[in-house]
Backbone bond lengths (Angstrom), bond angles and torsions (degrees), N, CA, C in turn:
res aa  C-N    CA-C-N  psi(-1)  N-CA   C-N-CA  omega(-1)  CA-C   N-CA-C  phi
1 M - - - 1.514 - - 1.583 100.29 -
2 S 1.330 116.79 132.98 1.486 119.20 172.02 1.508 116.47 -62.17
3 R 1.264 114.18 154.61 1.456 114.51 -179.68 1.452 113.58 -65.90
4 W 1.445 118.40 -31.57 1.418 116.89 176.18 1.567 111.57 -66.01
5 L 1.281 117.23 -39.75 1.529 118.78 -179.40 1.478 111.62 -65.48
6 C 1.353 116.35 -37.66 1.428 120.37 -177.34 1.666 105.04 -65.99
7 T 1.335 113.59 -42.19 1.485 115.14 -179.07 1.396 111.82 -66.46
8 F 1.357 120.00 -34.96 1.417 122.46 -176.08 1.613 109.04 -68.32
9 V 1.394 114.75 -43.04 1.431 119.51 175.79 1.439 112.20 -59.72
10 L 1.373 118.69 -43.24 1.463 122.48 -177.49 1.533 101.97 -59.05
11 L 1.363 118.42 -58.81 1.352 119.77 -169.57 1.516 120.57 -65.07
12 S 1.370 110.15 -25.13 1.496 118.58 169.65 1.535 109.03 -62.31
13 C 1.352 114.65 -46.16 1.460 118.39 -176.88 1.480 105.10 -66.73
14 V 1.326 127.30 -45.67 1.490 130.66 176.90 1.431 106.76 -56.71
15 S 1.324 125.99 -49.52 1.463 126.89 178.84 1.424 113.11 -55.87
16 R 1.307 112.18 -50.65 1.617 111.50 -179.27 1.409 113.13 -69.90
17 A 1.376 119.12 -28.12 1.505 121.47 173.21 1.485 107.49 -66.39
18 A 1.282 122.10 -44.89 1.385 123.98 -175.23 1.482 111.50 -58.78
19 V 1.339 121.65 -37.69 1.455 125.13 173.73 1.472 116.12 -73.36
20 S 1.326 116.30 -32.46 1.512 113.77 -177.09 1.594 115.15 -109.18
21 A 1.241 114.68 -8.98 1.431 116.26 -176.00 1.547 115.27 -87.93
22 P 1.218 119.79 120.02 1.445 121.02 175.47 1.539 111.40 -66.19
23 A 1.371 117.39 144.41 1.402 126.44 -174.19 1.497 108.91 -60.35
24 D 1.276 121.49 -18.73 1.556 114.52 -178.85 1.497 116.37 -97.00
25 D 1.391 113.60 9.83 1.474 115.12 172.88 1.560 109.43 -94.74
26 D 1.290 116.10 164.51 1.511 119.58 -176.32 1.584 112.80 -55.81
27 M 1.238 118.44 -49.00 1.497 118.43 172.94 1.458 115.32 -56.11
28 G 1.286 118.19 -50.01 1.499 122.15 175.69 1.566 115.08 -53.13
29 R 1.410 107.12 -44.43 1.500 108.33 -179.52 1.572 111.32 -64.02
30 F 1.401 111.83 -46.40 1.519 120.88 -179.20 1.417 111.14 -49.73
31 M 1.433 116.75 -47.72 1.397 123.12 -172.79 1.485 108.49 -71.27
32 A 1.280 116.38 -42.00 1.444 113.72 178.05 1.577 114.76 -70.11
33 D 1.382 116.52 -39.85 1.479 117.03 169.63 1.565 116.58 -52.50
34 K 1.329 113.46 -35.26 1.413 117.03 -176.58 1.449 117.43 -89.12
35 G 1.392 117.80 -6.64 1.403 132.55 178.67 1.577 113.41 78.55
36 L 1.413 112.54 13.01 1.472 115.08 -177.05 1.459 115.29 -57.01
37 L 1.339 115.40 -37.07 1.607 113.77 -176.78 1.477 111.64 -68.81
38 E 1.308 120.29 -35.02 1.422 121.43 173.68 1.511 111.67 -66.93
39 R 1.255 117.72 -41.53 1.392 121.89 -179.48 1.413 117.75 -62.03
40 L 1.472 118.24 -40.77 1.298 131.24 172.96 1.699 110.14 -57.87
41 E 1.211 108.00 -47.29 1.494 115.96 179.79 1.634 113.02 -68.27
42 Q 1.317 112.24 -34.92 1.525 111.12 173.00 1.469 111.73 -70.04
43 V 1.346 122.97 -43.05 1.446 122.73 176.64 1.454 108.46 -56.04
44 R 1.452 120.52 -46.24 1.489 120.33 -174.31 1.498 109.31 -63.57
45 T 1.166 114.77 -40.60 1.499 121.01 173.16 1.582 115.21 -55.04
46 R 1.382 110.99 -49.01 1.341 124.33 -176.70 1.568 108.44 -59.42
47 V 1.372 115.53 -47.44 1.480 121.73 -178.56 1.513 105.84 -61.32
48 A 1.281 126.22 -45.67 1.456 127.60 -171.97 1.575 105.21 -68.01
49 D 1.382 114.41 -36.83 1.572 111.93 -174.30 1.512 107.10 -75.74
50 K 1.326 122.64 -24.28 1.367 121.28 -168.88 1.603 113.22 -91.07
51 A 1.366 111.55 -3.21 1.630 112.22 -170.85 1.533 109.84 -62.67
52 S 1.291 116.66 -29.67 1.554 116.72 177.92 1.423 109.32 -74.55
53 D 1.297 122.39 -45.72 1.467 128.35 176.04 1.621 108.98 -59.71
54 L 1.257 118.96 -30.92 1.467 120.64 175.55 1.436 109.05 -67.59
55 V 1.199 117.18 -55.15 1.530 124.03 -177.00 1.650 104.24 -55.28
56 L 1.358 120.93 -54.42 1.348 125.03 -176.92 1.643 110.98 -56.83
57 T 1.216 111.76 -45.08 1.552 115.27 175.85 1.618 112.89 -58.22
58 A 1.407 108.00 -48.24 1.395 111.81 -175.27 1.613 109.07 -62.26
59 M 1.355 120.67 -36.36 1.285 123.37 179.28 1.584 115.42 -61.53
60 G 1.365 108.58 -28.04 1.430 115.68 172.71 1.479 121.12 -65.70
61 F 1.293 115.14 -7.07 1.398 127.24 -172.96 1.614 110.17 -107.74
62 L 1.331 114.63 -0.02 1.467 119.24 179.77 1.627 107.32 -58.37
63 G 1.324 102.88 136.77 1.545 108.25 -179.91 1.654 115.07 97.81
64 V 1.286 115.56 -17.65 1.466 121.46 178.19 1.444 107.49 -63.95
65 P 1.417 124.11 127.96 1.342 123.38 -173.94 1.612 114.96 -75.77
66 Y 1.325 112.39 149.82 1.432 120.73 -179.87 1.583 106.92 -65.89
67 R 1.391 119.80 141.67 1.423 123.98 173.58 1.563 101.65 -147.99
68 R 1.290 114.37 122.14 1.560 120.98 173.04 1.567 109.07 -56.31
69 G 1.356 111.03 121.96 1.444 113.62 -179.54 1.528 112.61 85.02
70 G 1.271 119.19 -3.85 1.441 125.53 -175.00 1.578 110.12 -69.60
71 N 1.381 112.72 143.17 1.478 122.39 -175.29 1.472 111.44 -128.12
72 S 1.359 123.42 -7.07 1.403 123.95 -169.98 1.467 112.44 -141.40
73 A 1.218 116.58 159.71 1.520 121.16 175.34 1.592 112.04 -66.19
74 D 1.390 109.56 -31.96 1.517 112.18 179.83 1.516 115.01 -64.59
75 T 1.431 111.61 -40.38 1.449 114.75 -178.93 1.545 112.70 -102.86
76 G 1.259 122.71 -7.21 1.493 128.36 -175.41 1.505 108.90 99.67
77 F 1.268 111.19 171.53 1.480 126.53 -172.29 1.527 110.98 -124.89
78 D 1.334 118.08 140.19 1.487 119.62 156.42 1.476 103.57 -96.50
79 C 1.400 119.17 179.93 1.461 119.96 -174.81 1.577 113.44 -62.74
80 S 1.254 118.69 -46.05 1.430 119.43 -173.32 1.612 106.18 -78.36
81 G 1.210 121.28 -33.69 1.468 124.47 179.11 1.560 106.15 -60.01
82 F 1.362 115.05 -42.67 1.432 121.97 176.67 1.509 114.31 -58.51
83 V 1.289 112.34 -53.45 1.518 117.62 172.93 1.433 114.99 -53.91
84 R 1.293 117.16 -55.41 1.440 123.11 -177.67 1.458 111.27 -56.77
85 A 1.395 120.03 -42.91 1.456 120.88 -179.07 1.459 111.98 -72.27
86 M 1.286 125.52 -32.63 1.515 128.36 176.84 1.571 107.10 -67.08
87 Y 1.368 120.93 -42.51 1.412 120.60 -179.04 1.545 111.02 -67.92
88 E 1.331 112.32 -43.84 1.475 115.89 -177.01 1.606 111.40 -68.87
89 Q 1.329 115.47 -34.40 1.448 116.75 -175.03 1.622 105.54 -80.18
90 T 1.213 118.72 -40.66 1.544 118.22 -171.16 1.545 111.25 -95.60
91 V 1.249 122.32 -38.83 1.508 124.04 -176.20 1.508 110.93 -103.51
92 G 1.293 115.39 -17.50 1.432 117.38 177.94 1.609 113.08 78.66
93 L 1.345 118.83 21.83 1.405 128.62 -177.17 1.358 107.49 -113.64
94 I 1.351 119.19 134.56 1.451 130.38 -175.99 1.631 108.79 -99.78
95 L 1.335 117.02 108.91 1.438 117.12 -177.17 1.601 104.26 -98.09
96 P 1.271 115.07 164.55 1.573 117.95 179.63 1.584 107.16 -62.81
97 R 1.257 114.23 171.95 1.461 118.35 -171.18 1.516 111.31 -86.02
98 R 1.316 121.80 -39.08 1.414 125.42 -175.57 1.483 116.44 -90.45
99 A 1.324 121.92 144.98 1.430 128.86 177.27 1.546 114.57 -39.83
100 N 1.482 106.62 -53.62 1.579 117.39 -174.19 1.524 109.02 -65.98
101 E 1.342 116.81 -34.72 1.478 123.46 177.00 1.458 108.10 -71.88
102 Q 1.286 125.35 -39.73 1.536 121.55 175.90 1.471 105.05 -62.72
103 A 1.365 123.88 -45.72 1.373 122.15 -173.55 1.650 112.32 -59.26
104 A 1.392 111.56 -32.85 1.480 121.23 -173.14 1.578 103.88 -77.33
105 A 1.247 118.58 -29.98 1.598 122.64 -173.56 1.546 111.85 -95.05
106 T 1.336 117.75 10.20 1.356 120.44 177.67 1.430 115.76 -130.89
107 Q 1.363 123.30 161.64 1.407 125.37 -167.74 1.633 108.08 -91.89
108 T 1.282 115.90 128.90 1.369 124.35 179.14 1.551 111.17 -63.89
109 I 1.375 117.25 131.26 1.382 120.47 177.97 1.502 108.83 -128.82
110 D 1.374 121.77 161.20 1.296 131.97 178.43 1.613 111.58 -75.87
111 R 1.249 122.58 132.32 1.446 124.42 -172.49 1.582 106.77 -52.27
112 K 1.254 120.44 -41.97 1.460 124.17 179.86 1.528 110.96 -58.32
113 D 1.328 116.07 -24.15 1.586 119.72 -178.76 1.643 110.00 -89.10
114 L 1.243 116.37 -2.55 1.471 113.90 -176.25 1.577 112.35 -53.81
115 Q 1.344 109.86 135.03 1.480 117.71 174.31 1.551 106.76 -127.93
116 P 1.469 112.44 155.21 1.527 113.84 178.60 1.575 109.78 -48.83
117 G 1.282 116.14 141.97 1.425 122.93 179.18 1.543 113.22 90.60
118 D 1.203 119.15 -11.93 1.558 122.19 175.28 1.530 105.77 -73.28
119 L 1.319 118.25 160.95 1.413 123.13 -176.08 1.610 104.49 -107.97
120 V 1.306 111.79 143.46 1.458 126.83 -179.99 1.589 106.14 -119.39
121 F 1.349 111.12 137.78 1.404 114.31 -174.25 1.513 104.69 -126.35
122 F 1.441 117.10 150.46 1.394 128.33 179.81 1.366 111.35 -133.69
123 N 1.400 118.22 155.69 1.446 125.07 177.46 1.530 105.67 -107.91
124 T 1.404 117.00 91.39 1.423 123.18 -171.69 1.476 111.42 -108.78
125 M 1.298 118.15 -1.06 1.396 121.78 -176.98 1.636 114.24 -132.59
126 R 1.385 112.08 29.14 1.412 122.32 -170.10 1.490 109.63 52.61
127 Q 1.242 121.52 35.19 1.363 127.83 171.26 1.472 111.92 -147.89
128 A 1.468 110.42 137.33 1.432 117.64 -171.50 1.529 109.73 -63.49
129 F 1.409 112.73 141.64 1.503 116.87 176.07 1.402 116.21 63.71
130 S 1.492 123.68 32.61 1.343 127.24 -170.27 1.480 109.12 -90.98
131 H 1.395 122.31 -13.15 1.400 127.58 173.54 1.511 115.95 -138.57
132 V 1.403 119.13 136.92 1.388 122.70 -178.39 1.595 109.61 -127.20
133 G 1.318 112.87 152.59 1.412 120.16 173.97 1.557 107.81 -143.54
134 I 1.359 119.93 179.60 1.404 128.23 -179.17 1.517 106.09 -109.82
135 Y 1.350 116.75 126.51 1.543 113.96 179.53 1.558 105.86 -80.61
136 V 1.344 112.54 138.79 1.505 120.98 -176.50 1.580 109.84 -109.53
137 G 1.351 115.41 -14.30 1.519 116.00 -179.08 1.632 106.77 115.02
138 E 1.299 108.16 161.51 1.400 117.82 -177.81 1.513 118.46 52.01
139 G 1.255 114.46 32.75 1.540 121.05 171.01 1.657 106.67 82.12
140 K 1.303 115.71 16.55 1.471 121.77 179.23 1.558 117.57 -116.16
141 F 1.348 117.30 145.74 1.387 119.68 177.36 1.503 110.63 -135.55
142 I 1.392 116.44 156.80 1.443 121.76 175.76 1.539 106.04 -110.95
143 H 1.422 107.61 142.35 1.482 110.40 179.31 1.532 103.56 -160.72
144 S 1.440 109.32 179.66 1.403 119.43 177.90 1.634 101.13 -115.81
145 P 1.387 117.99 100.57 1.387 123.88 -166.36 1.541 118.29 -70.46
146 K 1.240 120.38 -62.64 1.410 120.24 -171.48 1.549 113.22 -160.82
147 P 1.319 123.09 174.87 1.376 126.58 178.04 1.615 109.46 -60.63
148 G 1.370 117.95 133.50 1.457 121.27 -176.83 1.429 114.07 92.83
149 A 1.388 114.31 -20.50 1.591 118.06 -179.24 1.572 110.40 -100.07
150 Q 1.293 110.73 179.50 1.383 123.30 -177.93 1.603 114.55 -127.56
151 V 1.254 120.00 160.33 1.303 124.94 -179.31 1.592 104.81 -60.23
152 R 1.390 116.35 129.48 1.546 119.38 -174.71 1.534 109.74 -161.83
153 V 1.268 110.87 166.16 1.468 124.95 -176.51 1.557 109.98 -94.48
154 E 1.324 113.38 127.14 1.573 113.24 177.22 1.430 107.68 -133.18
155 D 1.317 110.45 162.75 1.502 122.10 177.46 1.322 115.08 -92.63
156 M 1.354 123.80 118.88 1.490 129.47 -177.18 1.499 111.45 -62.54
157 G 1.355 117.66 -21.29 1.554 121.53 176.82 1.415 114.18 -75.49
158 V 1.371 123.82 -14.67 1.488 123.39 173.60 1.537 108.52 -59.91
159 A 1.261 117.87 140.03 1.404 126.64 -172.81 1.524 112.80 -51.28
160 Y 1.334 114.21 -45.13 1.466 117.22 177.87 1.629 116.18 -57.43
161 W 1.235 117.43 -42.73 1.515 123.10 176.19 1.550 108.38 -77.79
162 A 1.302 120.17 -47.44 1.444 118.77 176.36 1.456 116.82 -52.22
163 H 1.319 116.85 -40.28 1.627 117.58 -179.17 1.545 111.59 -73.84
164 R 1.344 111.24 -19.58 1.547 114.27 -175.38 1.542 112.56 -107.23
165 F 1.361 117.93 1.66 1.443 118.43 -178.51 1.574 108.48 -63.95
166 D 1.373 110.02 127.96 1.421 122.84 -176.62 1.548 119.52 -106.24
167 G 1.357 111.66 -17.03 1.380 118.82 170.76 1.522 107.73 146.36
168 A 1.387 108.00 175.39 1.534 118.62 178.91 1.447 111.16 -119.83
169 R 1.268 119.96 148.17 1.453 124.16 -177.73 1.459 105.99 -141.32
170 R 1.509 112.40 153.61 1.395 120.04 177.31 1.555 106.62 -121.20
171 V 1.317 115.14 136.44 1.469 120.72 173.88 1.519 109.66 -73.60
172 Q 1.215 117.92 120.38 1.454 121.00 -179.95 1.581 114.24 -104.30
173 S 1.197 117.37 174.35 1.478 120.60 -173.26 1.392 112.75 -70.66
174 A 1.385 119.80 -14.49 1.474 121.09 175.45 1.461 115.64 -60.08
175 V 1.394 115.15 -23.44 1.423 120.93 168.60 1.486 113.23 -84.31
176 L 1.327 117.38 89.58 1.413 121.73 -171.54 1.583 114.86 -87.82
177 P 1.152 118.43 161.89 1.443 119.36 169.84 1.571 109.91 -61.39
178 A 1.332 120.34 144.51 1.481 121.88 -176.83 1.354 111.13 -63.47
179 A 1.368 121.43 -43.22 1.493 126.66 -178.91 1.473 111.46 -58.35
180 E 1.409 122.05 -39.75 1.297 120.00 178.05 1.562 114.04 -72.88
181 I 1.227 121.31 -31.51 1.424 124.73 177.05 1.462 109.08 -70.41
182 L 1.167 125.84 -40.41 1.460 125.43 178.52 1.558 116.58 -70.25
183 T 1.411 112.88 -17.40 1.556 112.13 177.85 1.421 110.84 -91.82
184 V 1.187 126.85 -3.98 1.547 124.83 177.46 1.526 107.88 -72.78
185 Q 1.278 112.38 123.21 1.514 120.37 178.39 1.453 117.27 -105.55
186 P 1.267 123.22 136.15 1.466 119.35 -175.09 1.571 110.09 -73.39
């Protein structure tokens, strides 16, 4: 199991425990002693505050060419590499590399609850969650679409995207910056 996946599973458990564990049980005391509850809330707030910065930063990459497996503006982006780079550069969160992994690591939300910075997923390869983009508002999303194309904004209401829409997800505080994860001591 990859280090990222192990970290995500651990933080998911910690996040769920933080919501449900009373402060007087062992887990609640441990989390309070280590400052994990406060850190989770700080990250949650930071993600919400950074949504508009995320969208503005992503817009700065309009026109960057698609490149399969691409992770940077210098070499080009594929869809998940673009999303991952935007979250890492703007919010400081490291998302998984592949679109289906990003879907699994984020919280499902209803389409009507979409907010700028949320992720939108599409089935473009006869496979669930095979494409991802960042919702920018007003029914539009930014993404790196396909070979020969460039990072661009598109309308989710267009028939092609509407028929392939696979769901919306929100990045939660359980996806913590790697530096913060590694500094927690037992």
